[in-house]
N, C-alpha and C positions, 0 to 999 in steps of 0.2 A: 439532591443527592445523585451522585453519578453511580449508575448501574453497569458495572464492568461486563457482566454476562449479556446485558442488552446491547452493549457497544460491540462486543465480539460477534454477536449474533448479526447485527447489522452490517458489519465488516464482512463476515462470511458470506452473507446473502449477496452483497455487492460483487465480491469476487466470483461467486458461482454464476451470477448474472453475466459478468463479463466473459466468463469461459464459454457460456452458451452463445454470447455474441460472436466471439472469435471462431468458435467451431461452425456456426452458420456461415460466416464469412469465408472460412476456408472451404467449405463444401460449394458455395457459390462460385468461387474462384476456379475450383476443380472442374465444376460443370462447364464453366466458360472455356477452360483449357480444353476439355474434352471435345467441344464444339468445333474449334478451329484446327486448321491443318498446321503441321509443324514446319520448321525451316527446312527439313529434309524433303518435304514434299512440295514446298513453294518457297523459292528464295525470297520473295517479298513478304511473306506472310509470318510475322512474329508474334501475332496476337496470342498463339498458344504459349509461347515462351514467356510473354509478359503476364498472362494470367497465372502460369505456374509460379513465377517469382512472387506474385501477389499472395498466392496461397502460402508460400514458404514464409513470407513475411507475417502473415496472420499466424502461422504455426509457432513462429518465434515468440510472438506476443502471447499466444495461448500457453506456451510452455512456461514463460515468465510468470504469468498470472497463476498458472497451476503450481508452481514452485512456492510462491508466496502463500497461497491457500493452504498448501500442505504444511508449511511452516506454522501458520497460525493455528491449524487444527491440531497439529502435533503437540504445540505448547498451550493449548487451550486450558487443559485441566490444572496445569501447574500455574498458569497466569490467574485463574480464577481463584485458587485457593491460598495463593502465597500473599504474606503480609510483607510490604516493603518498608524498610527503614531508610534505605537509600534509593536514588533514582537508578533503575536498572532496566534492561529490556523486559517488557511485560507489564511495566508500571504506567499508570495514568498519572501525570504530573499537572498539578494546578500551579501556574506560575503568575506572577505580577511582573509586567514589563514596564520599566521606568516608572514604577509606583502607581500606575493608573490602569493599564490595559491588562485585563485578565485573560489568560489563555489556558486551555487544557490540551496536553500532548499525550498521545498513547504511543509509547516507544516499542516498536516491534522490528525485529530483525528482517531486512529485505524488502520491507513495504515501501510503497510510493507516498509521497506527501499528498494527502487528501483530507477534506473537511467532511465530517459526518455530524449530523443533528440528531441527538438522541435525548428525548425527554427535555426539550428546550435548552439543552446544553451542547455548544459546538465543541467537538473534540477533533483535534488534527491528528492524523497518524504521522509518525515520524520515524523514519529508518534509523536503527541504532548506530549506522555509520555516518549519518549525516552530521555536518560540522556543528550544528546546534546541540545535537544528542550528545555528541563527544564532549561538549563544554559542560553539560549538566549531569551526565552519568557520574555516579558515586557522590553526589551532593546529597544533604540531608534537609529536612524541612527547616526553614529559616536561613539557610545559607544563600549567598548570592554569587553571580558571576557576570562577567561582561561578555556581550556578543554583539558584533557590529556597532559598537558604540552605545548600546543599550544595557541597562542593568536588568538582569533577570533574577528574581527572587523566587525561591521554591516555597510555596505555601502549603502544599499538601501532596502526599504521595499516596497513591491508592493502589 
C-alpha cells in the first residue's frame, strides 16, 4: 500500500537536503571569491569573478529548489486529505505501460523528474507541466492514453 504522507516526507527531506548542499556550496564559493583579488586590482586575476559567478549559479539552484519545496509544503495538507477521482496535480497514479510495466507517478507542480523508493515501492515525481503528465491529467481509473508509442492505463489514483 502506498503511504502518501511517507512519500511527501521523503521528498521534503530530499529537497531540504538539497537546499543545505547548495547553501554550503554558495558559502564555499563566496569564501573563494573573498580570497582572490578582483579584476580591478589585477588585470590577470579573474578567479574572484569566476568564484562569484559560481556562487550565483548555486544561488539560482538554491532558489529553484526552495520554490519547489515551498510549493510542496504549501499544498501538503490538501494533497494528503484529498480523494482523487481523476488524475490531477497532487495525485499518485499507478499505471500499467503496454500491459506489463507497472509505474507509480506522483504529479506535483514544478517538481523535477526523480525516483524515490518508499516502502519497497518506486515512485517517480512528475511535473504537472511535463508532456506525460499532460497526457494523463483528467483521466480516470481504467482509462488509457498513448504516449511515445506506448499504451498507458490508469489503474489507481491515490
